[in-house]
C-alpha positions in Angstrom: 19.2 86.3 -81.2 16.4 88.6 -82.3 13.2 87.2 -83.8 10.3 88.6 -85.7 6.8 87.2 -85.2 3.6 87.1 -87.2 0.1 85.7 -86.6 -0.8 82.2 -87.5 -3.0 82.0 -90.6 -4.4 78.7 -91.8 -4.7 80.0 -95.4 -1.0 80.9 -95.7 0.5 78.3 -93.3 2.1 76.0 -95.9 3.6 79.1 -97.8 4.8 80.5 -94.5 6.7 77.3 -93.7 8.3 77.3 -97.1 9.5 80.9 -96.5 11.3 79.9 -93.3 8.7 80.7 -90.7 8.4 78.2 -87.8 5.5 77.7 -85.4 5.7 78.5 -81.7 3.3 79.8 -78.9 2.3 83.4 -78.4 3.8 83.3 -74.9 7.2 83.6 -76.6 6.2 86.9 -78.2 5.0 88.2 -74.7 8.3 87.1 -73.1 10.9 87.6 -75.7 13.9 86.8 -73.4 12.8 83.2 -73.2 13.1 82.5 -76.9 10.7 80.6 -79.1 9.6 77.1 -77.9 10.2 74.2 -80.2 6.9 72.8 -81.3 5.5 70.7 -84.1 2.1 71.4 -85.5 0.0 68.7 -87.1 -3.0 69.5 -89.3 -5.5 66.8 -88.6 -7.2 67.5 -91.9 -10.5 68.8 -93.3 -12.6 66.1 -91.5 -11.4 67.2 -88.0 -13.7 69.5 -86.0 -12.7 73.2 -86.6 -12.2 73.7 -82.8 -9.6 70.9 -82.7 -8.2 71.1 -86.3 -4.5 71.5 -85.3 -2.5 69.6 -82.7 0.7 71.1 -81.3 3.4 68.9 -79.8 5.4 70.8 -77.2 9.0 69.5 -77.5 10.1 71.3 -74.3 7.2 69.8 -72.3 8.1 66.2 -73.2 5.7 66.0 -76.1 2.6 67.4 -74.5 -0.2 67.6 -77.1 -2.6 70.5 -77.3 -5.5 71.1 -79.7 -5.9 74.4 -81.5 -8.8 75.7 -83.5 -8.7 76.7 -87.2 -7.4 80.2 -86.1 -4.5 78.7 -84.1 -6.1 79.4 -80.7 -5.9 77.0 -77.7 -9.1 76.4 -75.9 -10.5 79.9 -76.6 -13.6 79.3 -74.5 -11.4 79.1 -71.4 -9.3 82.0 -72.5 -5.9 80.3 -72.6 -4.7 82.7 -75.2 -1.0 82.4 -74.2 -0.9 79.1 -76.2 -2.1 80.6 -79.4 0.0 79.5 -82.4 2.1 82.2 -84.0 5.0 82.1 -86.4 8.6 83.3 -85.9 11.9 83.5 -87.7 15.3 85.1 -87.0 15.1 88.9 -87.7 17.4 89.9 -90.4 18.9 93.4 -90.8 16.3 96.1 -91.4 16.6 97.9 -94.7 17.7 101.6 -94.5 15.2 104.2 -95.5 15.9 107.7 -96.8 13.6 110.5 -98.0 13.4 111.2 -101.7 11.3 112.4 -104.6 9.5 110.3 -107.2 8.7 112.0 -110.5 5.3 110.8 -111.7 3.9 111.2 -115.2 0.5 112.5 -116.0 -0.6 108.8 -116.4 0.5 108.0 -112.8 3.7 106.1 -113.8 6.8 106.6 -111.8 9.5 107.7 -114.2 12.4 108.3 -111.9 13.3 108.5 -108.2 15.9 110.9 -106.7 17.2 111.6 -103.3 16.9 115.3 -103.8 14.4 117.5 -105.5 15.8 118.8 -108.8 13.8 121.5 -110.6 13.1 120.3 -114.1 14.3 116.7 -113.4 11.6 115.4 -115.7 9.3 117.4 -118.0 5.5 117.1 -117.7 5.9 115.3 -114.4 4.8 115.9 -110.8 7.4 115.6 -108.0 6.0 113.6 -105.1 7.9 113.1 -101.8 8.5 109.5 -101.0 10.5 107.1 -98.9 13.2 105.1 -100.6 14.1 101.8 -99.1 17.7 100.7 -99.6 18.2 96.9 -99.3 21.7 95.6 -98.8 22.6 92.9 -101.3 25.1 90.2 -100.7 27.4 89.8 -103.7 28.4 86.4 -104.8 31.9 85.9 -105.9 32.3 85.5 -109.7 
């Protein structure tokens, strides 16, 4: 299984969870063969001290509890950065990218995109080289 990781951010944490991201420790990112560790993160609320705002419960270590600061770091004064909180999810297929040309109007609007430069494709436009990202779409049966 392949995973993608991203830094923990207090501001976007609820949205990240709703988008399928799960919390784990940074040590997983540094040792990818081990896989993410199952943990639970509890926000102790706005009245908690910022240096101990989040508590992580390490399922693999029989429920060991660690406190993390508002940035997701574990005891940063001692330098135990391997237990920073990060987010992970299964990595999906990467979109394919090809080179192309965008035809831009004098007002800066993209009028059309093509895989090849075609002289006179659009009048009064400037041809600008670009990268076109092709996303695969799953089709639902009708």
